N, C-alpha and C positions, 0 to 999 in steps of 0.2 A: 343516723344513717344519712340524713340530709346534709350534714356537715361534710361527711366523707365524699358524697357525690359532688357537692359544691366545690370542695377542694380539688377534686379530680378535674372538674370542668374548668376551674381557674388555671390549673396546670396545663391542660390541653390548650386553652386559649392563649396562654403565655407562650407556649412552644410554637403555636401557629403564628403569633405575632412576631416572635423573634425570627422564625424561619422566613417570614415575609421580608423582614429587614435584611436578612442575608442575601436574598435573591435580588435586591435592588441593583447592585453593581458588582460585576465579577472582578473588576480591577481593584477593588478596595478589599485587600486581604486582611488588613488590621481589624476593621469592624467585624468581619466574620470570626476572627479568632476571639475577639472579646465576647461575641455572642455565644460561641461554643464554650468559652470559659464560664460565662454566667449560667449556661444550661448545666454544665457539669457541677457547679456550685449548688444550683437548685436541686439537682438529683441527689447530691450528697446530703443536703439539708432535709429533703423529704425522706430519705432512707434513715437518717438519724431520728426523725420524728416518729417514723414507723416503728423503729426498734424501741423507742421510749414508750410508745403506746401499746406495743404488743402484749406485754404482761397484763396491762389493765384490761385489754380486750378479752384476753383469755380468762381472767377472773370474772368479768361480766358475763361471759358465756356460761361459766360454771354456775354463777348465781341465777341466771335465767333458767337453766336446767333444774336447779334446786327449787325454784319458785314453781315451775311447771309440775314438779313432783308433789309439792305441797297442795297446789290447786287440785290436782287429780285426787289426792287423798281426801281433801275437803268435799269434793263432788261425790265421791263414793260414800262418805259418812253422811252427807246430806240426803242422798238417795235412800240409804238404809233408814235414816230417821223418818223420812217421809213414808216409806213402806210400813214401818212399825206404827207410826201415828195413824195411818190409814186403817190398819188392822184394829187398833183400839177404837177408832171412830165407828167401824162396822160393828164391833162387839157392843159398844155402848148403845148403838141404834137397835140392836137385837134384844138387849136386856130390858 
């Protein structure tokens, strides 16, 4: 998750920096167009990366859900074991 937020922060910082470059001079239309073109290329690149990572993210979410199910089952079995072992300990103490 840190990588994602770091990537988003870099993207925002880059857009702010490029926007500041555009605001320098209104008479210089060519640099503005270049900046807009670069921003468009960056947006396309980010969308491509998102599309590429989307299936992996979906798979990781499914794996996380499966792991949580396994952990829940383990906790239930562990509780049952502890309950049963407590009964045997009490019976052994009484005998």
